[in-house]
C-alpha positions in Angstrom: -3.7 -22.5 10.6 -6.8 -24.6 9.8 -9.2 -22.8 7.4 -9.7 -25.7 5.1 -6.8 -25.0 2.8 -3.6 -27.0 3.0 -0.2 -25.4 3.4 0.6 -26.2 -0.3 -2.7 -24.7 -1.5 -2.1 -21.5 0.6 1.5 -21.3 -0.8 0.3 -21.8 -4.4 -2.5 -19.2 -4.1 -0.2 -16.7 -2.4 2.4 -17.1 -5.1 -0.2 -16.1 -7.8 -1.5 -13.3 -5.6 2.1 -12.0 -5.0 2.6 -11.7 -8.8 -0.8 -9.9 -9.0 0.3 -7.6 -6.2 3.6 -6.8 -7.9 1.9 -6.1 -11.2 -0.8 -4.0 -9.5 1.8 -2.0 -7.6 4.0 -1.4 -10.7 0.9 -0.3 -12.7 -0.1 2.0 -9.8 3.4 3.6 -9.9 3.3 3.9 -13.7 -0.2 5.4 -13.7 0.7 7.9 -10.9 3.8 8.9 -12.9 1.7 9.5 -16.0 -0.8 11.5 -13.9 2.0 13.8 -12.9 3.6 14.1 -16.3 0.9 14.0 -18.9 0.7 17.0 -21.2 -1.2 18.1 -24.3 -4.7 19.0 -25.5 -6.3 16.2 -23.5 -4.4 17.0 -20.3 -7.4 17.6 -18.0 -9.3 14.4 -19.1 -6.2 12.2 -18.9 -5.0 13.7 -15.6 -8.4 13.0 -14.0 -8.7 9.5 -15.5 -5.2 8.5 -14.4 -6.0 9.8 -10.9 -9.1 7.7 -10.7 -7.2 4.6 -11.8 -4.2 5.1 -9.5 -6.5 5.7 -6.5 -8.3 2.5 -7.3 -5.0 0.6 -7.6 -3.9 2.0 -4.3 -6.9 0.3 -2.6 -6.4 -2.9 -4.6 -2.8 -3.4 -3.6 -3.9 -3.2 0.1 -6.7 -5.7 -0.5 -4.4 -8.1 -2.4 -1.6 -7.9 0.3 -4.1 -8.5 3.1 -5.5 -11.6 1.3 -2.0 -13.0 1.1 -1.6 -12.3 4.8 -4.9 -13.9 5.6 -3.6 -17.1 4.0 -0.8 -17.0 6.5 1.9 -16.1 4.0 4.2 -13.0 4.2 3.3 -10.5 1.5 6.0 -9.0 -0.7 6.4 -5.3 -0.1 9.6 -3.9 -1.4 10.5 -2.5 -4.8 13.1 -5.3 -5.1 10.5 -8.0 -4.5 8.0 -6.4 -6.8 10.7 -6.0 -9.6 11.4 -9.7 -9.4 7.7 -10.6 -9.6 6.2 -8.1 -12.0 5.4 -8.6 -15.7 5.0 -4.9 -16.3 7.8 -2.7 -17.7 8.5 0.6 -15.9 8.0 3.7 -17.9 11.1 5.1 -19.5 10.1 8.8 -19.3 9.4 11.3 -22.0 6.3 9.4 -23.3 3.7 11.6 -25.0 0.0 11.3 -24.0 -0.8 8.7 -26.6 2.1 6.5 -25.7 1.2 6.8 -22.0 -2.3 5.6 -22.8 -0.9 2.7 -24.9 1.4 1.7 -22.1 -1.4 1.8 -19.6 -3.6 -0.4 -21.8 -0.7 -3.0 -21.9 -0.4 -2.7 -18.1 -4.1 -3.1 -17.5 -4.3 -6.2 -19.8 -1.2 -7.6 -18.2 -2.9 -7.4 -14.8 -5.9 -9.2 -16.2 -3.7 -12.0 -17.5 -1.9 -12.3 -14.2 -5.2 -12.5 -12.2 -6.5 -15.1 -14.7 -3.3 -17.1 -14.3 -3.7 -17.1 -10.5 -7.4 -18.2 -10.7 -6.8 -22.0 -11.2 -5.0 -22.5 -7.9 -7.8 -20.7 -6.0 -10.5 -22.5 -7.9 -8.9 -25.9 -7.4 -8.7 -25.2 -3.6 -12.3 -23.9 -3.5 -10.9 -20.7 -2.2 -13.9 -18.5 -2.9 -12.6 -15.3 -1.2 -9.5 -15.3 -3.5 -11.6 -16.3 -6.5 -13.9 -13.4 -5.8 -11.0 -11.0 -5.5 -9.5 -12.2 -8.7 -12.8 -11.9 -10.5 -13.2 -8.3 -9.3 -9.7 -7.4 -10.3 -10.2 -8.9 -13.8 -13.4 -7.0 -14.3 -11.9 -3.7 -13.1 -8.8 -4.0 -15.3 -10.8 -5.1 -18.4 -13.0 -2.0 -18.0 -10.0 0.3 -17.5 -8.3 -1.2 -20.6 -11.5 -0.6 -22.6 -11.7 3.0 -21.4 -8.1 3.7 -22.2 -8.4 2.1 -25.7 -11.4 4.3 -26.3 -9.2 7.4 -25.7 -7.1 6.1 -28.6 -10.1 5.7 -30.8 -9.8 1.9 -30.8 
């Protein structure tokens, strides 16, 4: 493979993207779970908001995995691999709507930090496609965190 990135650069970038993929997938699952299980006076708004967010995450995980593959590196794709890579805690069940929102804020902010941590390897290698992907992910998750915090009155 000769795209202007060394094997080490591709491995380092893919490692950061793999953590981003695991966090994104875990947040997808958590958001989808909350979409199914939210109750209370704000059910309709939260049910719809969670659906928008998990659908966006479903597209994002595909984009992240395909970027890893385009670097010539196998993409993680099992629950076991994701569990070993993610920084996001799974939901425990029984959360009320406010706690669901708080947990999703934490998840969205975690994904931002994971993307930000992956950025230096892409930047150092002049890997603009990965840098662009990371920038877009940070922007999306920062906006989602803001929207969720707003639901809490913060």
